[in-house]
PATI-590056 format. One record per residue (C-alpha): residue in three letters; chain; x, y, z; residue number from 1. Coordinates in nm, 3 decimals, m for minus. Layout:
// PATI-590056
+--------+--------+---------+---------+---------+-----+
| residu | chaine |       u |       v |       w | num |
+--------+--------+---------+---------+---------+-----+
|    ALA |      A |       X |       Y |       Z | NUM |
...
+--------+--------+---------+---------+---------+-----+
END
This chain:
// PATI-590056
+--------+--------+---------+---------+---------+-----+
| residu | chaine |       u |       v |       w | num |
+--------+--------+---------+---------+---------+-----+
|    UNK |      A |  m0.022 |   0.021 |   0.015 |   1 |
|    UNK |      A |   0.292 |   0.260 |   0.065 |   2 |
|    UNK |      A |   0.421 |   0.204 |  m0.241 |   3 |
|    UNK |      A |   0.101 |   0.269 |  m0.447 |   4 |
|    UNK |      A |   0.093 |   0.562 |  m0.287 |   5 |
|    UNK |      A |   0.434 |   0.643 |  m0.392 |   6 |
|    UNK |      A |   0.327 |   0.585 |  m0.678 |   7 |
|    UNK |      A |   0.109 |   0.829 |  m0.713 |   8 |
|    UNK |      A |   0.251 |   1.100 |  m0.558 |   9 |
|    UNK |      A |   0.534 |   1.045 |  m0.839 |  10 |
|    UNK |      A |   0.289 |   1.042 |  m1.173 |  11 |
|    UNK |      A |   0.100 |   1.334 |  m0.994 |  12 |
|    UNK |      A |  m0.234 |   1.301 |  m1.087 |  13 |
|    UNK |      A |  m0.384 |   1.580 |  m1.006 |  14 |
|    UNK |      A |  m0.152 |   1.770 |  m1.228 |  15 |
|    UNK |      A |  m0.422 |   1.589 |  m1.519 |  16 |
|    UNK |      A |  m0.622 |   1.865 |  m1.486 |  17 |
|    UNK |      A |  m0.354 |   2.066 |  m1.734 |  18 |
|    UNK |      A |  m0.431 |   1.782 |  m1.994 |  19 |
|    UNK |      A |  m0.827 |   2.002 |  m2.000 |  20 |
|    UNK |      A |  m0.676 |   2.141 |  m2.273 |  21 |
|    UNK |      A |  m0.708 |   1.885 |  m2.499 |  22 |
|    UNK |      A |  m1.116 |   1.901 |  m2.485 |  23 |
|    UNK |      A |  m1.105 |   2.301 |  m2.559 |  24 |
|    UNK |      A |  m1.182 |   2.227 |  m2.933 |  25 |
|    UNK |      A |  m1.472 |   1.942 |  m2.882 |  26 |
|    UNK |      A |  m1.580 |   2.186 |  m2.580 |  27 |
|    UNK |      A |  m1.591 |   2.502 |  m2.813 |  28 |
|    UNK |      A |  m1.705 |   2.342 |  m3.150 |  29 |
|    UNK |      A |  m1.975 |   2.211 |  m3.003 |  30 |
|    UNK |      A |  m1.915 |   1.807 |  m3.102 |  31 |
|    UNK |      A |  m1.916 |   1.649 |  m2.810 |  32 |
|    UNK |      A |  m2.289 |   1.452 |  m2.925 |  33 |
|    UNK |      A |  m2.041 |   1.297 |  m3.175 |  34 |
|    UNK |      A |  m1.951 |   1.017 |  m3.009 |  35 |
|    UNK |      A |  m1.620 |   0.899 |  m3.231 |  36 |
|    UNK |      A |  m1.479 |   1.232 |  m3.171 |  37 |
|    UNK |      A |  m1.534 |   1.178 |  m2.839 |  38 |
|    UNK |      A |  m1.401 |   0.892 |  m2.806 |  39 |
|    UNK |      A |  m1.099 |   1.062 |  m2.987 |  40 |
|    UNK |      A |  m1.065 |   1.311 |  m2.793 |  41 |
|    UNK |      A |  m1.044 |   1.115 |  m2.532 |  42 |
|    UNK |      A |  m0.743 |   0.843 |  m2.639 |  43 |
|    UNK |      A |  m0.594 |   1.201 |  m2.667 |  44 |
|    UNK |      A |  m0.662 |   1.282 |  m2.336 |  45 |
|    UNK |      A |  m0.535 |   0.984 |  m2.171 |  46 |
|    UNK |      A |  m0.230 |   0.941 |  m2.357 |  47 |
|    UNK |      A |  m0.127 |   1.319 |  m2.285 |  48 |
|    UNK |      A |  m0.191 |   1.189 |  m1.889 |  49 |
|    UNK |      A |   0.024 |   0.929 |  m2.001 |  50 |
|    UNK |      A |   0.311 |   1.110 |  m2.125 |  51 |
|    UNK |      A |   0.330 |   1.454 |  m1.865 |  52 |
|    UNK |      A |   0.321 |   1.155 |  m1.560 |  53 |
|    UNK |      A |   0.642 |   1.015 |  m1.777 |  54 |
|    UNK |      A |   0.739 |   1.350 |  m1.766 |  55 |
|    UNK |      A |   0.725 |   1.405 |  m1.421 |  56 |
|    UNK |      A |   0.960 |   1.097 |  m1.331 |  57 |
|    UNK |      A |   1.251 |   1.184 |  m1.585 |  58 |
|    UNK |      A |   1.238 |   1.494 |  m1.426 |  59 |
|    UNK |      A |   1.231 |   1.393 |  m1.045 |  60 |
|    UNK |      A |   1.512 |   1.159 |  m1.129 |  61 |
|    UNK |      A |   1.684 |   1.446 |  m1.327 |  62 |
|    UNK |      A |   1.627 |   1.622 |  m1.063 |  63 |
|    UNK |      A |   1.725 |   1.342 |  m0.710 |  64 |
|    UNK |      A |   2.046 |   1.552 |  m0.609 |  65 |
|    UNK |      A |   1.915 |   1.943 |  m0.637 |  66 |
|    UNK |      A |   1.562 |   1.827 |  m0.465 |  67 |
|    UNK |      A |   1.717 |   1.581 |  m0.201 |  68 |
|    UNK |      A |   1.892 |   1.910 |  m0.075 |  69 |
|    UNK |      A |   1.583 |   2.110 |  m0.073 |  70 |
|    UNK |      A |   1.337 |   2.100 |   0.239 |  71 |
|    UNK |      A |   1.047 |   2.099 |   0.074 |  72 |
|    UNK |      A |   1.112 |   1.835 |  m0.309 |  73 |
|    UNK |      A |   1.378 |   1.627 |  m0.033 |  74 |
|    UNK |      A |   1.000 |   1.459 |   0.066 |  75 |
|    UNK |      A |   0.903 |   1.347 |  m0.316 |  76 |
|    UNK |      A |   0.962 |   0.920 |  m0.353 |  77 |
|    UNK |      A |   1.255 |   0.964 |  m0.567 |  78 |
|    UNK |      A |   1.469 |   1.184 |  m0.353 |  79 |
|    UNK |      A |   1.393 |   1.064 |  m0.087 |  80 |
|    UNK |      A |   1.468 |   0.708 |  m0.167 |  81 |
|    UNK |      A |   1.058 |   0.565 |  m0.046 |  82 |
|    UNK |      A |   1.090 |   0.460 |  m0.393 |  83 |
|    UNK |      A |   1.350 |   0.267 |  m0.592 |  84 |
|    UNK |      A |   1.454 |   0.373 |  m0.931 |  85 |
|    UNK |      A |   1.403 |   0.048 |  m1.126 |  86 |
|    UNK |      A |   1.044 |   0.061 |  m0.997 |  87 |
|    UNK |      A |   1.017 |   0.436 |  m1.133 |  88 |
|    UNK |      A |   1.195 |   0.333 |  m1.467 |  89 |
|    UNK |      A |   0.901 |   0.030 |  m1.561 |  90 |
|    UNK |      A |   0.634 |   0.290 |  m1.451 |  91 |
|    UNK |      A |   0.778 |   0.541 |  m1.675 |  92 |
|    UNK |      A |   0.810 |   0.226 |  m1.963 |  93 |
|    UNK |      A |   0.465 |   0.179 |  m1.887 |  94 |
|    UNK |      A |   0.331 |   0.476 |  m1.891 |  95 |
|    UNK |      A |   0.527 |   0.541 |  m2.256 |  96 |
|    UNK |      A |   0.357 |   0.221 |  m2.379 |  97 |
|    UNK |      A |  m0.018 |   0.330 |  m2.287 |  98 |
|    UNK |      A |   0.020 |   0.661 |  m2.421 |  99 |
|    UNK |      A |   0.217 |   0.497 |  m2.730 | 100 |
|    UNK |      A |  m0.085 |   0.254 |  m2.792 | 101 |
|    UNK |      A |  m0.351 |   0.492 |  m2.746 | 102 |
|    UNK |      A |  m0.145 |   0.726 |  m3.049 | 103 |
|    UNK |      A |  m0.112 |   0.472 |  m3.271 | 104 |
|    UNK |      A |  m0.407 |   0.530 |  m3.489 | 105 |
|    UNK |      A |  m0.286 |   0.901 |  m3.514 | 106 |
|    UNK |      A |  m0.008 |   0.956 |  m3.705 | 107 |
|    UNK |      A |  m0.023 |   1.355 |  m3.611 | 108 |
|    UNK |      A |  m0.116 |   1.285 |  m3.206 | 109 |
|    UNK |      A |   0.162 |   1.045 |  m3.266 | 110 |
|    UNK |      A |   0.369 |   1.332 |  m3.365 | 111 |
|    UNK |      A |   0.254 |   1.587 |  m3.109 | 112 |
|    UNK |      A |   0.334 |   1.363 |  m2.837 | 113 |
|    UNK |      A |   0.705 |   1.301 |  m2.918 | 114 |
|    UNK |      A |   0.759 |   1.661 |  m2.967 | 115 |
|    UNK |      A |   0.598 |   1.685 |  m2.629 | 116 |
|    UNK |      A |   0.853 |   1.449 |  m2.483 | 117 |
|    UNK |      A |   1.124 |   1.605 |  m2.655 | 118 |
|    UNK |      A |   1.050 |   1.966 |  m2.477 | 119 |
|    UNK |      A |   1.057 |   1.839 |  m2.188 | 120 |
|    UNK |      A |   1.374 |   1.671 |  m2.163 | 121 |
|    UNK |      A |   1.489 |   2.000 |  m2.325 | 122 |
|    UNK |      A |   1.351 |   2.180 |  m2.074 | 123 |
|    UNK |      A |   1.471 |   1.961 |  m1.780 | 124 |
|    UNK |      A |   1.824 |   1.907 |  m1.864 | 125 |
|    UNK |      A |   1.917 |   2.250 |  m1.947 | 126 |
|    UNK |      A |   1.612 |   2.480 |  m2.089 | 127 |
|    UNK |      A |   1.495 |   2.561 |  m1.782 | 128 |
|    UNK |      A |   1.816 |   2.749 |  m1.667 | 129 |
|    UNK |      A |   1.715 |   2.994 |  m1.951 | 130 |
|    UNK |      A |   1.531 |   3.297 |  m1.884 | 131 |
|    UNK |      A |   1.136 |   3.344 |  m2.089 | 132 |
|    UNK |      A |   1.259 |   2.987 |  m2.286 | 133 |
|    UNK |      A |   1.152 |   2.820 |  m1.959 | 134 |
|    UNK |      A |   0.806 |   2.967 |  m1.975 | 135 |
|    UNK |      A |   0.791 |   2.938 |  m2.289 | 136 |
|    UNK |      A |   0.793 |   2.583 |  m2.287 | 137 |
|    UNK |      A |   0.597 |   2.500 |  m2.054 | 138 |
|    UNK |      A |   0.338 |   2.771 |  m2.271 | 139 |
|    UNK |      A |   0.397 |   2.518 |  m2.580 | 140 |
|    UNK |      A |   0.326 |   2.252 |  m2.414 | 141 |
|    UNK |      A |  m0.046 |   2.361 |  m2.399 | 142 |
|    UNK |      A |  m0.078 |   2.460 |  m2.679 | 143 |
|    UNK |      A |  m0.008 |   2.100 |  m2.796 | 144 |
|    UNK |      A |  m0.227 |   1.978 |  m2.617 | 145 |
|    UNK |      A |  m0.495 |   2.226 |  m2.769 | 146 |
|    UNK |      A |  m0.359 |   2.088 |  m3.158 | 147 |
|    UNK |      A |  m0.365 |   1.720 |  m2.967 | 148 |
|    UNK |      A |  m0.753 |   1.824 |  m2.907 | 149 |
|    UNK |      A |  m0.821 |   1.951 |  m3.274 | 150 |
|    UNK |      A |  m0.566 |   1.872 |  m3.524 | 151 |
|    UNK |      A |  m0.522 |   1.485 |  m3.420 | 152 |
|    UNK |      A |  m0.904 |   1.427 |  m3.462 | 153 |
|    UNK |      A |  m0.981 |   1.601 |  m3.767 | 154 |
|    UNK |      A |  m1.142 |   1.912 |  m3.585 | 155 |
|    UNK |      A |  m1.011 |   2.275 |  m3.738 | 156 |
|    UNK |      A |  m0.846 |   2.458 |  m3.423 | 157 |
|    UNK |      A |  m0.920 |   2.875 |  m3.386 | 158 |
|    UNK |      A |  m0.687 |   3.108 |  m3.405 | 159 |
|    UNK |      A |  m0.838 |   3.278 |  m3.158 | 160 |
|    UNK |      A |  m0.856 |   2.959 |  m2.931 | 161 |
|    UNK |      A |  m0.485 |   2.885 |  m2.996 | 162 |
|    UNK |      A |  m0.383 |   3.258 |  m2.926 | 163 |
|    UNK |      A |  m0.592 |   3.254 |  m2.603 | 164 |
|    UNK |      A |  m0.472 |   2.939 |  m2.539 | 165 |
|    UNK |      A |  m0.098 |   3.033 |  m2.561 | 166 |
|    UNK |      A |  m0.112 |   3.387 |  m2.331 | 167 |
|    UNK |      A |  m0.326 |   3.199 |  m2.100 | 168 |
|    UNK |      A |  m0.035 |   2.909 |  m2.037 | 169 |
|    UNK |      A |   0.225 |   3.216 |  m2.083 | 170 |
|    UNK |      A |   0.073 |   3.352 |  m1.815 | 171 |
|    UNK |      A |   0.016 |   3.080 |  m1.588 | 172 |
|    UNK |      A |   0.410 |   3.007 |  m1.642 | 173 |
|    UNK |      A |   0.470 |   3.375 |  m1.503 | 174 |
|    UNK |      A |   0.256 |   3.349 |  m1.217 | 175 |
|    UNK |      A |   0.447 |   3.024 |  m1.113 | 176 |
|    UNK |      A |   0.752 |   3.210 |  m1.151 | 177 |
|    UNK |      A |   0.671 |   3.479 |  m0.932 | 178 |
|    UNK |      A |   0.442 |   3.286 |  m0.655 | 179 |
|    UNK |      A |   0.764 |   3.130 |  m0.634 | 180 |
|    UNK |      A |   0.947 |   3.455 |  m0.530 | 181 |
|    UNK |      A |   0.753 |   3.426 |  m0.220 | 182 |
|    UNK |      A |   0.985 |   3.094 |  m0.109 | 183 |
|    UNK |      A |   1.228 |   3.155 |   0.185 | 184 |
|    UNK |      A |   1.560 |   3.215 |  m0.081 | 185 |
|    UNK |      A |   1.691 |   2.858 |  m0.025 | 186 |
|    UNK |      A |   1.396 |   2.695 |  m0.129 | 187 |
|    UNK |      A |   1.419 |   2.869 |  m0.469 | 188 |
|    UNK |      A |   1.505 |   2.753 |  m0.821 | 189 |
|    UNK |      A |   1.794 |   2.905 |  m0.929 | 190 |
|    UNK |      A |   1.660 |   3.024 |  m1.271 | 191 |
|    UNK |      A |   1.460 |   3.271 |  m1.045 | 192 |
|    UNK |      A |   1.747 |   3.498 |  m0.998 | 193 |
|    UNK |      A |   1.688 |   3.594 |  m1.380 | 194 |
|    UNK |      A |   1.339 |   3.729 |  m1.269 | 195 |
|    UNK |      A |   1.337 |   4.028 |  m1.084 | 196 |
|    UNK |      A |   1.035 |   4.080 |  m0.874 | 197 |
|    UNK |      A |   0.946 |   4.368 |  m1.118 | 198 |
|    UNK |      A |   0.971 |   4.236 |  m1.456 | 199 |
|    UNK |      A |   0.753 |   3.911 |  m1.354 | 200 |
|    UNK |      A |   0.515 |   4.180 |  m1.240 | 201 |
|    UNK |      A |   0.567 |   4.376 |  m1.623 | 202 |
|    UNK |      A |   0.513 |   3.970 |  m1.781 | 203 |
|    UNK |      A |   0.243 |   3.906 |  m1.595 | 204 |
|    UNK |      A |   0.037 |   4.261 |  m1.654 | 205 |
|    UNK |      A |   0.129 |   4.171 |  m2.018 | 206 |
|    UNK |      A |   0.028 |   3.815 |  m2.038 | 207 |
|    UNK |      A |  m0.281 |   3.858 |  m1.862 | 208 |
|    UNK |      A |  m0.396 |   4.146 |  m2.126 | 209 |
|    UNK |      A |  m0.300 |   3.941 |  m2.375 | 210 |
|    UNK |      A |  m0.544 |   3.699 |  m2.239 | 211 |
|    UNK |      A |  m0.861 |   3.859 |  m2.214 | 212 |
|    UNK |      A |  m0.794 |   4.082 |  m2.564 | 213 |
|    UNK |      A |  m0.750 |   3.730 |  m2.710 | 214 |
|    UNK |      A |  m1.047 |   3.588 |  m2.555 | 215 |
|    UNK |      A |  m1.289 |   3.858 |  m2.631 | 216 |
|    UNK |      A |  m1.144 |   3.815 |  m2.980 | 217 |
|    UNK |      A |  m1.286 |   3.518 |  m2.958 | 218 |
|    UNK |      A |  m1.599 |   3.546 |  m2.794 | 219 |
|    UNK |      A |  m1.662 |   3.820 |  m3.107 | 220 |
|    UNK |      A |  m1.570 |   3.623 |  m3.350 | 221 |
|    UNK |      A |  m1.804 |   3.554 |  m3.679 | 222 |
|    UNK |      A |  m1.735 |   3.191 |  m3.629 | 223 |
|    UNK |      A |  m1.808 |   3.166 |  m3.280 | 224 |
|    UNK |      A |  m2.125 |   3.325 |  m3.305 | 225 |
|    UNK |      A |  m2.243 |   3.101 |  m3.570 | 226 |
|    UNK |      A |  m2.181 |   2.870 |  m3.372 | 227 |
|    UNK |      A |  m2.235 |   2.951 |  m3.011 | 228 |
|    UNK |      A |  m2.449 |   3.311 |  m3.017 | 229 |
|    UNK |      A |  m2.361 |   3.507 |  m2.806 | 230 |
|    UNK |      A |  m2.296 |   3.312 |  m2.465 | 231 |
|    UNK |      A |  m1.993 |   3.367 |  m2.493 | 232 |
|    UNK |      A |  m1.981 |   3.782 |  m2.514 | 233 |
|    UNK |      A |  m2.172 |   3.694 |  m2.168 | 234 |
|    UNK |      A |  m1.921 |   3.481 |  m1.991 | 235 |
|    UNK |      A |  m1.622 |   3.781 |  m2.035 | 236 |
|    UNK |      A |  m1.676 |   3.941 |  m1.688 | 237 |
|    UNK |      A |  m1.655 |   3.592 |  m1.543 | 238 |
|    UNK |      A |  m1.329 |   3.554 |  m1.725 | 239 |
|    UNK |      A |  m1.209 |   3.875 |  m1.623 | 240 |
|    UNK |      A |  m1.287 |   3.798 |  m1.271 | 241 |
|    UNK |      A |  m1.067 |   3.436 |  m1.213 | 242 |
|    UNK |      A |  m0.789 |   3.569 |  m1.425 | 243 |
|    UNK |      A |  m0.827 |   3.891 |  m1.191 | 244 |
|    UNK |      A |  m0.851 |   3.645 |  m0.872 | 245 |
|    UNK |      A |  m0.580 |   3.422 |  m0.941 | 246 |
|    UNK |      A |  m0.323 |   3.734 |  m1.004 | 247 |
|    UNK |      A |  m0.454 |   3.801 |  m0.637 | 248 |
|    UNK |      A |  m0.364 |   3.447 |  m0.527 | 249 |
|    UNK |      A |  m0.030 |   3.484 |  m0.709 | 250 |
|    UNK |      A |   0.062 |   3.795 |  m0.503 | 251 |
|    UNK |      A |  m0.019 |   3.640 |  m0.162 | 252 |
|    UNK |      A |   0.167 |   3.356 |  m0.244 | 253 |
|    UNK |      A |   0.002 |   3.104 |  m0.424 | 254 |
|    UNK |      A |  m0.008 |   2.979 |  m0.786 | 255 |
|    UNK |      A |   0.312 |   2.793 |  m0.756 | 256 |
|    UNK |      A |   0.115 |   2.463 |  m0.839 | 257 |
|    UNK |      A |  m0.146 |   2.538 |  m1.066 | 258 |
|    UNK |      A |  m0.346 |   2.322 |  m1.095 | 259 |
|    UNK |      A |  m0.380 |   2.264 |  m0.673 | 260 |
|    UNK |      A |  m0.478 |   2.612 |  m0.600 | 261 |
|    UNK |      A |  m0.680 |   2.607 |  m0.886 | 262 |
|    UNK |      A |  m0.974 |   2.424 |  m0.742 | 263 |
|    UNK |      A |  m0.875 |   2.564 |  m0.382 | 264 |
|    UNK |      A |  m0.997 |   2.901 |  m0.461 | 265 |
|    UNK |      A |  m1.310 |   2.862 |  m0.405 | 266 |
|    UNK |      A |  m1.411 |   3.188 |  m0.550 | 267 |
|    UNK |      A |  m1.252 |   3.089 |  m0.876 | 268 |
|    UNK |      A |  m1.431 |   2.748 |  m0.840 | 269 |
|    UNK |      A |  m1.789 |   2.911 |  m0.859 | 270 |
|    UNK |      A |  m1.620 |   3.133 |  m1.085 | 271 |
|    UNK |      A |  m1.570 |   2.846 |  m1.303 | 272 |
|    UNK |      A |  m1.968 |   2.728 |  m1.181 | 273 |
|    UNK |      A |  m2.066 |   3.077 |  m1.359 | 274 |
|    UNK |      A |  m1.892 |   3.023 |  m1.697 | 275 |
|    UNK |      A |  m2.042 |   2.656 |  m1.717 | 276 |
|    UNK |      A |  m2.378 |   2.771 |  m1.647 | 277 |
|    UNK |      A |  m2.363 |   3.045 |  m1.905 | 278 |
|    UNK |      A |  m2.220 |   2.803 |  m2.186 | 279 |
|    UNK |      A |  m2.506 |   2.540 |  m2.134 | 280 |
|    UNK |      A |  m2.768 |   2.811 |  m2.143 | 281 |
|    UNK |      A |  m2.996 |   2.842 |  m2.457 | 282 |
|    UNK |      A |  m2.849 |   3.021 |  m2.753 | 283 |
|    UNK |      A |  m2.951 |   3.384 |  m2.719 | 284 |
+--------+--------+---------+---------+---------+-----+
END
């Protein structure tokens, strides 16, 4: 039972929340009634869950020495020695096998997953030490998720949706870096030495503004108005509130773990519920 718990900690299932970006194209295109399409997107989602968890294992192995010196990360299964490397590598290989099996019927999805893996390996081995490049790679992972749920299954991706996803991912990435600056010096990443607090504030403000702008343009585009009516227009105040609320949380030291912190804020969760209620209302 203890080993199973350590495996769950290792693969970080709560981080699978990030993979819901795979459903963006299906959700906004209104094609969730197409059973075959839904199954294809679901396979892409599970494949990304497998690959993202595998990346976490490889990253923990790469950082095991430095993590062992960290007051918090030293508790991770590999850094603490609670989980042996053979089990960790077998788990990573099993996850990769499942992911490749799910993507085997789609050359596009397979290519996206391999590109995702290459980018994350480059990030873990070197590029996470390069300012701006580090967050850009994190953001590219979200774009690949959107493409996996659109291009890979035959849904034409919206340009404004892709841009919204890009700027939102950049905003969350820089917010994560900002949240990390509130830790004690011994708990901070080395890369934070290249990110003055004022610069991170600028990056957050720029990407937050760009996210709101591109989402507004997406919600009011002719294509969306034809498909969804004006429902997305009425979600704009909710999106503005949720993003501003998240920025507030970041400046109070939260936001390092995006998936966990999003679901821990009752106001953001309430905003998400209101957004869904508006989206599923009858067309105006």
